[in-house]
HTML snippet that shows the backbone in 3Dmol.js (N, CA, C, O; Angstrom):
<script src="https://3Dmol.org/build/3Dmol-min.js"></script>
<div id="view" style="width:600px;height:400px;position:relative"></div>
<script>
const pdb = `
ATOM      1  N   MET A   1     -89.909  57.016-211.935  1.00  0.00           N
ATOM      2  CA  MET A   1     -90.170  56.134-212.897  1.00  0.00           C
ATOM      3  C   MET A   1     -91.389  55.471-212.603  1.00  0.00           C
ATOM      4  O   MET A   1     -91.345  55.058-211.444  1.00  0.00           O
ATOM      5  N   THR A   2     -92.580  55.164-213.229  1.00  0.00           N
ATOM      6  CA  THR A   2     -93.572  54.278-212.599  1.00  0.00           C
ATOM      7  C   THR A   2     -93.551  52.704-212.884  1.00  0.00           C
ATOM      8  O   THR A   2     -92.815  52.323-213.794  1.00  0.00           O
ATOM      9  N   THR A   3     -94.189  51.904-212.283  1.00  0.00           N
ATOM     10  CA  THR A   3     -94.053  50.410-212.935  1.00  0.00           C
ATOM     11  C   THR A   3     -94.218  50.459-213.913  1.00  0.00           C
ATOM     12  O   THR A   3     -93.278  50.127-214.636  1.00  0.00           O
ATOM     13  N   GLY A   4     -95.600  50.933-214.603  1.00  0.00           N
ATOM     14  CA  GLY A   4     -95.753  50.984-215.894  1.00  0.00           C
ATOM     15  C   GLY A   4     -94.364  51.165-216.873  1.00  0.00           C
ATOM     16  O   GLY A   4     -93.765  50.242-217.425  1.00  0.00           O
ATOM     17  N   GLN A   5     -94.101  52.289-216.917  1.00  0.00           N
ATOM     18  CA  GLN A   5     -92.790  52.632-217.761  1.00  0.00           C
ATOM     19  C   GLN A   5     -91.738  51.941-217.860  1.00  0.00           C
ATOM     20  O   GLN A   5     -91.139  51.839-218.930  1.00  0.00           O
ATOM     21  N   MET A   6     -91.272  51.239-216.527  1.00  0.00           N
ATOM     22  CA  MET A   6     -90.271  49.948-216.098  1.00  0.00           C
ATOM     23  C   MET A   6     -90.641  48.824-216.578  1.00  0.00           C
ATOM     24  O   MET A   6     -89.790  48.101-217.098  1.00  0.00           O
ATOM     25  N   SER A   7     -91.955  48.432-216.515  1.00  0.00           N
ATOM     26  CA  SER A   7     -92.740  47.307-217.588  1.00  0.00           C
ATOM     27  C   SER A   7     -92.480  47.386-218.794  1.00  0.00           C
ATOM     28  O   SER A   7     -92.337  46.403-219.521  1.00  0.00           O
ATOM     29  N   TYR A   8     -92.375  48.709-219.200  1.00  0.00           N
ATOM     30  CA  TYR A   8     -92.770  48.849-220.795  1.00  0.00           C
ATOM     31  C   TYR A   8     -90.898  48.396-221.089  1.00  0.00           C
ATOM     32  O   TYR A   8     -90.417  47.402-221.633  1.00  0.00           O
ATOM     33  N   ASP A   9     -90.195  49.664-220.430  1.00  0.00           N
ATOM     34  CA  ASP A   9     -88.708  49.517-220.767  1.00  0.00           C
ATOM     35  C   ASP A   9     -88.101  48.054-220.712  1.00  0.00           C
ATOM     36  O   ASP A   9     -87.354  47.742-221.640  1.00  0.00           O
ATOM     37  N   LEU A  10     -88.328  47.211-219.800  1.00  0.00           N
ATOM     38  CA  LEU A  10     -87.634  46.029-219.572  1.00  0.00           C
ATOM     39  C   LEU A  10     -88.707  45.136-220.961  1.00  0.00           C
ATOM     40  O   LEU A  10     -87.965  44.409-221.621  1.00  0.00           O
ATOM     41  N   ARG A  11     -89.909  45.093-221.364  1.00  0.00           N
ATOM     42  CA  ARG A  11     -90.587  44.227-222.471  1.00  0.00           C
ATOM     43  C   ARG A  11     -89.632  44.726-223.608  1.00  0.00           C
ATOM     44  O   ARG A  11     -88.950  43.940-224.264  1.00  0.00           O
ATOM     45  N   ARG A  12     -89.625  46.007-223.790  1.00  0.00           N
ATOM     46  CA  ARG A  12     -88.910  46.515-224.983  1.00  0.00           C
ATOM     47  C   ARG A  12     -87.155  45.794-225.163  1.00  0.00           C
ATOM     48  O   ARG A  12     -86.623  45.267-226.140  1.00  0.00           O
ATOM     49  N   LEU A  13     -86.637  46.059-223.789  1.00  0.00           N
ATOM     50  CA  LEU A  13     -85.321  45.523-223.582  1.00  0.00           C
ATOM     51  C   LEU A  13     -85.202  43.647-223.916  1.00  0.00           C
ATOM     52  O   LEU A  13     -84.289  43.007-224.436  1.00  0.00           O
ATOM     53  N   ARG A  14     -86.128  43.334-223.531  1.00  0.00           N
ATOM     54  CA  ARG A  14     -86.113  41.784-223.517  1.00  0.00           C
ATOM     55  C   ARG A  14     -86.913  41.347-225.383  1.00  0.00           C
ATOM     56  O   ARG A  14     -86.890  40.329-226.074  1.00  0.00           O
ATOM     57  N   HIS A  15     -87.465  42.595-225.548  1.00  0.00           N
ATOM     58  CA  HIS A  15     -88.123  42.067-227.070  1.00  0.00           C
ATOM     59  C   HIS A  15     -86.993  41.886-228.122  1.00  0.00           C
ATOM     60  O   HIS A  15     -86.918  41.006-228.980  1.00  0.00           O
ATOM     61  N   HIS A  16     -86.002  43.054-227.837  1.00  0.00           N
ATOM     62  CA  HIS A  16     -84.758  43.152-228.334  1.00  0.00           C
ATOM     63  C   HIS A  16     -83.406  42.045-228.321  1.00  0.00           C
ATOM     64  O   HIS A  16     -82.547  41.895-229.190  1.00  0.00           O
ATOM     65  N   GLY A  17     -83.546  41.422-227.148  1.00  0.00           N
ATOM     66  CA  GLY A  17     -82.777  40.500-227.425  1.00  0.00           C
ATOM     67  C   GLY A  17     -81.455  40.848-226.294  1.00  0.00           C
ATOM     68  O   GLY A  17     -80.396  40.232-226.167  1.00  0.00           O
ATOM     69  N   LEU A  18     -81.961  42.086-225.532  1.00  0.00           N
ATOM     70  CA  LEU A  18     -80.619  42.704-224.857  1.00  0.00           C
ATOM     71  C   LEU A  18     -80.589  42.094-223.531  1.00  0.00           C
ATOM     72  O   LEU A  18     -79.514  41.785-223.018  1.00  0.00           O
ATOM     73  N   ILE A  19     -81.723  41.901-222.938  1.00  0.00           N
ATOM     74  CA  ILE A  19     -81.744  41.049-221.210  1.00  0.00           C
ATOM     75  C   ILE A  19     -82.561  39.996-221.490  1.00  0.00           C
ATOM     76  O   ILE A  19     -83.404  40.026-222.387  1.00  0.00           O
ATOM     77  N   GLU A  20     -82.334  38.953-220.685  1.00  0.00           N
ATOM     78  CA  GLU A  20     -83.562  38.074-220.526  1.00  0.00           C
ATOM     79  C   GLU A  20     -83.677  37.944-218.813  1.00  0.00           C
ATOM     80  O   GLU A  20     -82.843  38.249-217.961  1.00  0.00           O
ATOM     81  N   ARG A  21     -85.021  37.381-218.668  1.00  0.00           N
ATOM     82  CA  ARG A  21     -85.256  37.228-217.322  1.00  0.00           C
ATOM     83  C   ARG A  21     -84.499  35.643-216.618  1.00  0.00           C
ATOM     84  O   ARG A  21     -84.149  34.639-217.238  1.00  0.00           O
ATOM     85  N   ILE A  22     -84.450  35.867-215.438  1.00  0.00           N
ATOM     86  CA  ILE A  22     -83.560  34.950-214.688  1.00  0.00           C
ATOM     87  C   ILE A  22     -85.010  34.044-214.172  1.00  0.00           C
ATOM     88  O   ILE A  22     -85.959  34.507-213.539  1.00  0.00           O
ATOM     89  N   PRO A  23     -84.857  32.826-214.595  1.00  0.00           N
ATOM     90  CA  PRO A  23     -86.198  31.663-214.270  1.00  0.00           C
ATOM     91  C   PRO A  23     -86.490  31.892-212.642  1.00  0.00           C
ATOM     92  O   PRO A  23     -85.661  31.892-211.733  1.00  0.00           O
ATOM     93  N   HIS A  24     -87.931  32.087-212.565  1.00  0.00           N
ATOM     94  CA  HIS A  24     -88.366  31.668-210.967  1.00  0.00           C
ATOM     95  C   HIS A  24     -88.098  33.535-210.181  1.00  0.00           C
ATOM     96  O   HIS A  24     -88.292  33.734-208.982  1.00  0.00           O
ATOM     97  N   SER A  25     -87.819  34.232-210.783  1.00  0.00           N
ATOM     98  CA  SER A  25     -87.656  35.800-210.353  1.00  0.00           C
ATOM     99  C   SER A  25     -87.712  36.811-210.751  1.00  0.00           C
ATOM    100  O   SER A  25     -87.180  37.057-211.833  1.00  0.00           O
ATOM    101  N   HIS A  26     -88.321  37.708-210.092  1.00  0.00           N
ATOM    102  CA  HIS A  26     -88.376  38.804-211.117  1.00  0.00           C
ATOM    103  C   HIS A  26     -87.113  40.058-211.496  1.00  0.00           C
ATOM    104  O   HIS A  26     -87.207  41.284-211.560  1.00  0.00           O
ATOM    105  N   ARG A  27     -85.769  38.986-211.731  1.00  0.00           N
ATOM    106  CA  ARG A  27     -84.584  39.643-211.703  1.00  0.00           C
ATOM    107  C   ARG A  27     -84.531  39.559-213.451  1.00  0.00           C
ATOM    108  O   ARG A  27     -85.232  38.753-214.063  1.00  0.00           O
ATOM    109  N   TYR A  28     -83.672  40.437-214.079  1.00  0.00           N
ATOM    110  CA  TYR A  28     -82.871  40.007-215.494  1.00  0.00           C
ATOM    111  C   TYR A  28     -81.420  40.184-215.018  1.00  0.00           C
ATOM    112  O   TYR A  28     -80.915  40.695-214.018  1.00  0.00           O
ATOM    113  N   GLN A  29     -80.788  39.374-216.454  1.00  0.00           N
ATOM    114  CA  GLN A  29     -79.709  39.653-216.801  1.00  0.00           C
ATOM    115  C   GLN A  29     -79.357  39.774-218.227  1.00  0.00           C
ATOM    116  O   GLN A  29     -80.045  39.387-219.172  1.00  0.00           O
ATOM    117  N   VAL A  30     -77.955  40.482-218.285  1.00  0.00           N
ATOM    118  CA  VAL A  30     -77.734  41.297-219.899  1.00  0.00           C
ATOM    119  C   VAL A  30     -77.341  40.070-220.399  1.00  0.00           C
ATOM    120  O   VAL A  30     -76.735  39.221-219.745  1.00  0.00           O
ATOM    121  N   THR A  31     -77.727  39.957-221.710  1.00  0.00           N
ATOM    122  CA  THR A  31     -77.419  39.032-222.607  1.00  0.00           C
ATOM    123  C   THR A  31     -76.076  39.063-223.366  1.00  0.00           C
ATOM    124  O   THR A  31     -75.435  40.050-223.006  1.00  0.00           O
ATOM    125  N   ASP A  32     -75.649  38.579-223.977  1.00  0.00           N
ATOM    126  CA  ASP A  32     -74.170  38.539-224.783  1.00  0.00           C
ATOM    127  C   ASP A  32     -74.297  39.842-225.662  1.00  0.00           C
ATOM    128  O   ASP A  32     -73.441  40.725-225.711  1.00  0.00           O
ATOM    129  N   THR A  33     -75.558  39.830-226.388  1.00  0.00           N
ATOM    130  CA  THR A  33     -75.917  40.604-227.449  1.00  0.00           C
ATOM    131  C   THR A  33     -75.799  42.079-226.716  1.00  0.00           C
ATOM    132  O   THR A  33     -75.037  42.980-227.067  1.00  0.00           O
ATOM    133  N   GLY A  34     -76.639  42.111-225.725  1.00  0.00           N
ATOM    134  CA  GLY A  34     -76.839  43.330-224.767  1.00  0.00           C
ATOM    135  C   GLY A  34     -75.451  43.962-224.652  1.00  0.00           C
ATOM    136  O   GLY A  34     -75.339  45.129-225.028  1.00  0.00           O
ATOM    137  N   LEU A  35     -74.113  43.158-224.055  1.00  0.00           N
ATOM    138  CA  LEU A  35     -73.367  43.537-223.739  1.00  0.00           C
ATOM    139  C   LEU A  35     -72.210  44.165-224.783  1.00  0.00           C
ATOM    140  O   LEU A  35     -71.370  45.055-224.649  1.00  0.00           O
ATOM    141  N   SER A  36     -72.536  43.359-225.777  1.00  0.00           N
ATOM    142  CA  SER A  36     -71.920  43.531-227.401  1.00  0.00           C
ATOM    143  C   SER A  36     -72.617  45.318-227.495  1.00  0.00           C
ATOM    144  O   SER A  36     -71.861  46.281-227.623  1.00  0.00           O
ATOM    145  N   THR A  37     -73.842  45.433-227.422  1.00  0.00           N
ATOM    146  CA  THR A  37     -74.508  46.500-227.860  1.00  0.00           C
ATOM    147  C   THR A  37     -74.147  47.746-227.042  1.00  0.00           C
ATOM    148  O   THR A  37     -73.952  48.820-227.611  1.00  0.00           O
ATOM    149  N   ALA A  38     -74.057  47.614-225.728  1.00  0.00           N
ATOM    150  CA  ALA A  38     -73.662  48.653-224.787  1.00  0.00           C
ATOM    151  C   ALA A  38     -72.174  48.919-224.906  1.00  0.00           C
ATOM    152  O   ALA A  38     -71.716  50.061-224.921  1.00  0.00           O
ATOM    153  N   MET A  39     -71.636  48.117-224.966  1.00  0.00           N
ATOM    154  CA  MET A  39     -69.830  48.759-225.580  1.00  0.00           C
ATOM    155  C   MET A  39     -69.961  49.164-227.214  1.00  0.00           C
ATOM    156  O   MET A  39     -69.134  50.001-227.578  1.00  0.00           O
ATOM    157  N   PHE A  40     -70.523  48.871-227.832  1.00  0.00           N
ATOM    158  CA  PHE A  40     -70.339  49.413-229.244  1.00  0.00           C
ATOM    159  C   PHE A  40     -70.856  50.574-228.976  1.00  0.00           C
ATOM    160  O   PHE A  40     -70.210  51.461-229.534  1.00  0.00           O
ATOM    161  N   ILE A  41     -72.164  51.155-228.073  1.00  0.00           N
ATOM    162  CA  ILE A  41     -72.968  52.423-228.130  1.00  0.00           C
ATOM    163  C   ILE A  41     -71.762  53.250-227.370  1.00  0.00           C
ATOM    164  O   ILE A  41     -71.382  54.357-227.751  1.00  0.00           O
ATOM    165  N   SER A  42     -71.138  52.442-226.071  1.00  0.00           N
ATOM    166  CA  SER A  42     -70.286  53.494-225.433  1.00  0.00           C
ATOM    167  C   SER A  42     -68.882  53.715-226.390  1.00  0.00           C
ATOM    168  O   SER A  42     -68.187  54.661-226.018  1.00  0.00           O
ATOM    169  N   ALA A  43     -68.457  53.066-227.403  1.00  0.00           N
ATOM    170  CA  ALA A  43     -67.183  53.172-227.961  1.00  0.00           C
ATOM    171  C   ALA A  43     -67.419  54.411-228.955  1.00  0.00           C
ATOM    172  O   ALA A  43     -66.503  55.185-229.231  1.00  0.00           O
ATOM    173  N   VAL A  44     -68.690  54.537-229.459  1.00  0.00           N
ATOM    174  CA  VAL A  44     -69.312  55.479-230.460  1.00  0.00           C
ATOM    175  C   VAL A  44     -69.306  56.883-229.707  1.00  0.00           C
ATOM    176  O   VAL A  44     -68.811  57.910-230.171  1.00  0.00           O
ATOM    177  N   HIS A  45     -70.027  56.747-228.288  1.00  0.00           N
ATOM    178  CA  HIS A  45     -69.757  57.983-227.581  1.00  0.00           C
ATOM    179  C   HIS A  45     -68.384  58.353-227.355  1.00  0.00           C
ATOM    180  O   HIS A  45     -68.125  59.553-227.458  1.00  0.00           O
ATOM    181  N   ASP A  46     -67.452  57.555-227.068  1.00  0.00           N
ATOM    182  CA  ASP A  46     -66.599  58.531-226.450  1.00  0.00           C
ATOM    183  C   ASP A  46     -65.521  59.007-227.623  1.00  0.00           C
ATOM    184  O   ASP A  46     -64.846  60.032-227.533  1.00  0.00           O
ATOM    185  N   ARG A  47     -65.482  58.068-228.753  1.00  0.00           N
ATOM    186  CA  ARG A  47     -64.469  58.047-229.700  1.00  0.00           C
ATOM    187  C   ARG A  47     -65.534  59.111-231.074  1.00  0.00           C
ATOM    188  O   ARG A  47     -64.625  59.634-231.720  1.00  0.00           O
ATOM    189  N   LEU A  48     -66.485  59.452-231.527  1.00  0.00           N
ATOM    190  CA  LEU A  48     -67.083  59.724-232.580  1.00  0.00           C
ATOM    191  C   LEU A  48     -67.739  61.076-232.031  1.00  0.00           C
ATOM    192  O   LEU A  48     -67.341  62.181-232.398  1.00  0.00           O
ATOM    193  N   LEU A  49     -68.808  60.883-231.092  1.00  0.00           N
ATOM    194  CA  LEU A  49     -69.591  62.302-230.525  1.00  0.00           C
ATOM    195  C   LEU A  49     -68.576  63.531-230.622  1.00  0.00           C
ATOM    196  O   LEU A  49     -68.422  64.370-231.509  1.00  0.00           O
ATOM    197  N   PRO A  50     -67.996  63.357-229.511  1.00  0.00           N
ATOM    198  CA  PRO A  50     -66.952  64.250-229.303  1.00  0.00           C
ATOM    199  C   PRO A  50     -66.567  65.040-230.333  1.00  0.00           C
ATOM    200  O   PRO A  50     -66.843  66.232-230.476  1.00  0.00           O
ATOM    201  N   THR A  51     -65.742  64.158-231.248  1.00  0.00           N
ATOM    202  CA  THR A  51     -64.896  64.816-232.750  1.00  0.00           C
ATOM    203  C   THR A  51     -65.917  65.123-233.523  1.00  0.00           C
ATOM    204  O   THR A  51     -65.598  66.096-234.205  1.00  0.00           O
ATOM    205  N   GLY A  52     -67.161  64.712-233.789  1.00  0.00           N
ATOM    206  CA  GLY A  52     -68.139  65.106-234.233  1.00  0.00           C
ATOM    207  C   GLY A  52     -68.702  66.633-233.943  1.00  0.00           C
ATOM    208  O   GLY A  52     -68.662  67.707-234.542  1.00  0.00           O
ATOM    209  N   LEU A  53     -69.175  66.209-232.863  1.00  0.00           N
ATOM    210  CA  LEU A  53     -69.772  67.655-232.300  1.00  0.00           C
ATOM    211  C   LEU A  53     -68.742  68.930-232.241  1.00  0.00           C
ATOM    212  O   LEU A  53     -69.154  70.090-232.255  1.00  0.00           O
ATOM    213  N   ALA A  54     -67.534  68.624-232.182  1.00  0.00           N
ATOM    214  CA  ALA A  54     -66.690  69.832-232.636  1.00  0.00           C
ATOM    215  C   ALA A  54     -66.349  69.894-233.894  1.00  0.00           C
ATOM    216  O   ALA A  54     -65.720  70.931-234.104  1.00  0.00           O
ATOM    217  N   ASP A  55     -66.485  69.244-234.831  1.00  0.00           N
ATOM    218  CA  ASP A  55     -66.533  69.171-236.020  1.00  0.00           C
ATOM    219  C   ASP A  55     -67.548  70.226-236.745  1.00  0.00           C
ATOM    220  O   ASP A  55     -67.364  71.082-237.611  1.00  0.00           O
ATOM    221  N   LEU A  56     -68.650  69.814-236.047  1.00  0.00           N
ATOM    222  CA  LEU A  56     -70.004  70.979-236.446  1.00  0.00           C
ATOM    223  C   LEU A  56     -69.353  72.343-235.988  1.00  0.00           C
ATOM    224  O   LEU A  56     -69.196  73.279-236.773  1.00  0.00           O
ATOM    225  N   GLN A  57     -69.111  72.370-235.106  1.00  0.00           N
ATOM    226  CA  GLN A  57     -68.844  73.780-234.300  1.00  0.00           C
ATOM    227  C   GLN A  57     -67.486  74.872-234.900  1.00  0.00           C
ATOM    228  O   GLN A  57     -67.258  76.043-234.595  1.00  0.00           O
ATOM    229  N   ASN A  58     -66.742  73.943-235.857  1.00  0.00           N
ATOM    230  CA  ASN A  58     -65.699  74.289-236.444  1.00  0.00           C
ATOM    231  C   ASN A  58     -65.764  75.456-237.578  1.00  0.00           C
ATOM    232  O   ASN A  58     -66.303  75.169-238.646  1.00  0.00           O
ATOM    233  N   PRO A  59     -65.271  76.668-237.398  1.00  0.00           N
ATOM    234  CA  PRO A  59     -65.637  77.475-238.763  1.00  0.00           C
ATOM    235  C   PRO A  59     -65.239  77.294-239.807  1.00  0.00           C
ATOM    236  O   PRO A  59     -65.859  77.857-240.709  1.00  0.00           O
ATOM    237  N   VAL A  60     -64.298  76.624-240.107  1.00  0.00           N
ATOM    238  CA  VAL A  60     -63.553  75.898-241.170  1.00  0.00           C
ATOM    239  C   VAL A  60     -64.573  74.789-242.014  1.00  0.00           C
ATOM    240  O   VAL A  60     -64.543  73.685-241.470  1.00  0.00           O
ATOM    241  N   PRO A  61     -65.247  74.832-242.924  1.00  0.00           N
ATOM    242  CA  PRO A  61     -65.772  73.789-243.801  1.00  0.00           C
ATOM    243  C   PRO A  61     -65.505  72.540-243.471  1.00  0.00           C
ATOM    244  O   PRO A  61     -64.310  72.256-243.396  1.00  0.00           O
ATOM    245  N   THR A  62     -66.389  71.596-243.221  1.00  0.00           N
ATOM    246  CA  THR A  62     -65.683  70.132-242.957  1.00  0.00           C
ATOM    247  C   THR A  62     -67.090  69.326-243.906  1.00  0.00           C
ATOM    248  O   THR A  62     -68.276  69.600-244.088  1.00  0.00           O
ATOM    249  N   ARG A  63     -66.136  68.204-244.345  1.00  0.00           N
ATOM    250  CA  ARG A  63     -67.357  67.318-244.898  1.00  0.00           C
ATOM    251  C   ARG A  63     -68.888  66.891-243.753  1.00  0.00           C
ATOM    252  O   ARG A  63     -70.027  66.777-244.204  1.00  0.00           O
ATOM    253  N   LEU A  64     -68.599  66.754-242.575  1.00  0.00           N
ATOM    254  CA  LEU A  64     -69.992  66.371-241.622  1.00  0.00           C
ATOM    255  C   LEU A  64     -70.591  67.895-242.119  1.00  0.00           C
ATOM    256  O   LEU A  64     -71.516  67.910-242.931  1.00  0.00           O
ATOM    257  N   ARG A  65     -70.112  68.973-241.680  1.00  0.00           N
ATOM    258  CA  ARG A  65     -70.856  70.247-241.722  1.00  0.00           C
ATOM    259  C   ARG A  65     -71.367  70.347-243.474  1.00  0.00           C
ATOM    260  O   ARG A  65     -72.454  70.862-243.736  1.00  0.00           O
ATOM    261  N   ALA A  66     -70.791  69.999-244.188  1.00  0.00           N
ATOM    262  CA  ALA A  66     -71.341  70.045-245.449  1.00  0.00           C
ATOM    263  C   ALA A  66     -72.880  68.922-245.401  1.00  0.00           C
ATOM    264  O   ALA A  66     -74.047  69.256-245.604  1.00  0.00           O
ATOM    265  N   ALA A  67     -72.369  67.650-245.083  1.00  0.00           N
ATOM    266  CA  ALA A  67     -73.428  66.919-244.916  1.00  0.00           C
ATOM    267  C   ALA A  67     -74.758  67.369-244.191  1.00  0.00           C
ATOM    268  O   ALA A  67     -75.920  67.280-244.587  1.00  0.00           O
ATOM    269  N   THR A  68     -74.348  67.778-243.241  1.00  0.00           N
ATOM    270  CA  THR A  68     -75.536  68.203-242.042  1.00  0.00           C
ATOM    271  C   THR A  68     -76.437  69.522-243.080  1.00  0.00           C
ATOM    272  O   THR A  68     -77.627  69.520-243.397  1.00  0.00           O
ATOM    273  N   HIS A  69     -75.621  70.309-243.336  1.00  0.00           N
ATOM    274  CA  HIS A  69     -76.256  71.627-244.643  1.00  0.00           C
ATOM    275  C   HIS A  69     -77.400  70.877-245.624  1.00  0.00           C
ATOM    276  O   HIS A  69     -78.578  71.235-245.646  1.00  0.00           O
ATOM    277  N   ALA A  70     -76.899  69.865-246.365  1.00  0.00           N
ATOM    278  CA  ALA A  70     -77.268  69.295-247.301  1.00  0.00           C
ATOM    279  C   ALA A  70     -78.729  68.530-246.296  1.00  0.00           C
ATOM    280  O   ALA A  70     -79.904  68.724-246.610  1.00  0.00           O
ATOM    281  N   TYR A  71     -78.479  68.045-245.614  1.00  0.00           N
ATOM    282  CA  TYR A  71     -79.744  67.047-244.860  1.00  0.00           C
ATOM    283  C   TYR A  71     -80.866  68.058-244.426  1.00  0.00           C
ATOM    284  O   TYR A  71     -82.071  67.889-244.611  1.00  0.00           O
ATOM    285  N   GLN A  72     -80.152  69.356-243.695  1.00  0.00           N
ATOM    286  CA  GLN A  72     -81.443  70.564-243.393  1.00  0.00           C
ATOM    287  C   GLN A  72     -81.956  70.903-244.773  1.00  0.00           C
ATOM    288  O   GLN A  72     -83.163  70.747-244.958  1.00  0.00           O
ATOM    289  N   THR A  73     -81.372  71.248-245.550  1.00  0.00           N
ATOM    290  CA  THR A  73     -81.984  71.680-246.829  1.00  0.00           C
ATOM    291  C   THR A  73     -82.873  70.738-247.122  1.00  0.00           C
ATOM    292  O   THR A  73     -84.047  71.097-247.209  1.00  0.00           O
ATOM    293  N   ALA A  74     -82.548  69.380-247.335  1.00  0.00           N
ATOM    294  CA  ALA A  74     -83.514  68.571-247.798  1.00  0.00           C
ATOM    295  C   ALA A  74     -84.781  68.336-247.404  1.00  0.00           C
ATOM    296  O   ALA A  74     -85.817  68.241-248.062  1.00  0.00           O
ATOM    297  N   ILE A  75     -84.521  68.235-245.980  1.00  0.00           N
ATOM    298  CA  ILE A  75     -85.753  68.592-244.841  1.00  0.00           C
ATOM    299  C   ILE A  75     -86.821  69.801-244.925  1.00  0.00           C
ATOM    300  O   ILE A  75     -88.029  69.827-244.688  1.00  0.00           O
ATOM    301  N   ASP A  76     -85.898  70.810-245.361  1.00  0.00           N
ATOM    302  CA  ASP A  76     -86.691  72.211-245.551  1.00  0.00           C
ATOM    303  C   ASP A  76     -87.035  72.410-246.393  1.00  0.00           C
ATOM    304  O   ASP A  76     -87.660  73.468-246.468  1.00  0.00           O
ATOM    305  N   ASP A  77     -86.861  71.333-248.004  1.00  0.00           N
ATOM    306  CA  ASP A  77     -87.684  71.581-249.102  1.00  0.00           C
ATOM    307  C   ASP A  77     -88.420  70.581-249.086  1.00  0.00           C
ATOM    308  O   ASP A  77     -89.319  70.660-249.923  1.00  0.00           O
ATOM    309  N   LEU A  78     -88.422  69.575-248.424  1.00  0.00           N
ATOM    310  CA  LEU A  78     -89.631  68.630-248.224  1.00  0.00           C
ATOM    311  C   LEU A  78     -90.706  69.030-247.321  1.00  0.00           C
ATOM    312  O   LEU A  78     -91.869  68.634-247.408  1.00  0.00           O
ATOM    313  N   THR A  79     -90.229  69.868-246.418  1.00  0.00           N
ATOM    314  CA  THR A  79     -91.599  70.230-245.734  1.00  0.00           C
ATOM    315  C   THR A  79     -92.337  71.341-246.511  1.00  0.00           C
ATOM    316  O   THR A  79     -93.564  71.379-246.605  1.00  0.00           O
ATOM    317  N   HIS A  80     -91.326  72.429-247.175  1.00  0.00           N
ATOM    318  CA  HIS A  80     -92.190  73.590-247.889  1.00  0.00           C
ATOM    319  C   HIS A  80     -93.122  73.097-249.014  1.00  0.00           C
ATOM    320  O   HIS A  80     -94.097  73.746-249.393  1.00  0.00           O
ATOM    321  N   THR A  81     -92.677  71.657-249.626  1.00  0.00           N
ATOM    322  CA  THR A  81     -93.458  71.227-250.788  1.00  0.00           C
ATOM    323  C   THR A  81     -94.649  70.395-250.425  1.00  0.00           C
ATOM    324  O   THR A  81     -95.658  70.232-251.111  1.00  0.00           O
ATOM    325  N   LYS A  82     -94.347  69.824-249.086  1.00  0.00           N
ATOM    326  CA  LYS A  82     -95.632  69.399-248.894  1.00  0.00           C
ATOM    327  C   LYS A  82     -96.518  70.178-247.817  1.00  0.00           C
ATOM    328  O   LYS A  82     -97.433  69.637-247.196  1.00  0.00           O
ATOM    329  N   GLY A  83     -96.129  71.541-247.667  1.00  0.00           N
ATOM    330  CA  GLY A  83     -96.875  72.411-247.185  1.00  0.00           C
ATOM    331  C   GLY A  83     -97.113  72.265-245.554  1.00  0.00           C
ATOM    332  O   GLY A  83     -98.001  72.850-244.934  1.00  0.00           O
ATOM    333  N   LEU A  84     -96.207  71.429-245.029  1.00  0.00           N
ATOM    334  CA  LEU A  84     -95.703  71.517-243.678  1.00  0.00           C
ATOM    335  C   LEU A  84     -95.219  72.477-242.662  1.00  0.00           C
ATOM    336  O   LEU A  84     -94.259  73.066-243.158  1.00  0.00           O
ATOM    337  N   ALA A  85     -95.461  72.910-241.427  1.00  0.00           N
ATOM    338  CA  ALA A  85     -94.790  73.703-240.447  1.00  0.00           C
ATOM    339  C   ALA A  85     -93.506  73.414-240.596  1.00  0.00           C
ATOM    340  O   ALA A  85     -93.303  72.223-240.832  1.00  0.00           O
ATOM    341  N   ALA A  86     -92.559  74.100-240.540  1.00  0.00           N
ATOM    342  CA  ALA A  86     -90.910  73.779-240.459  1.00  0.00           C
ATOM    343  C   ALA A  86     -90.505  73.626-238.903  1.00  0.00           C
ATOM    344  O   ALA A  86     -89.339  73.386-238.590  1.00  0.00           O
TER     345      ALA A  86
END
`;
const viewer = $3Dmol.createViewer("view");
viewer.addModel(pdb, "pdb");
viewer.setStyle({}, {cartoon: {color: "spectrum"}});
viewer.zoomTo();
viewer.render();
</script>
């Protein structure tokens, strides 16, 4: 990671209120919002992602697979209507 990439990432995290700079240093600390966001994302990853991915692989039709198919069909229809490459 270059210094430019690091600077960009830190700026974005600070802009969204997930980290804050420690005064008179080049260090940052996680804010309460940043900690809550990280805990939420971890919970979603641990609880929903494995179940959802397994649901998509299941040969038995599920609501998630139907929604995925409908979403993909809508995107395909839009790209076809607008003459874009799929």
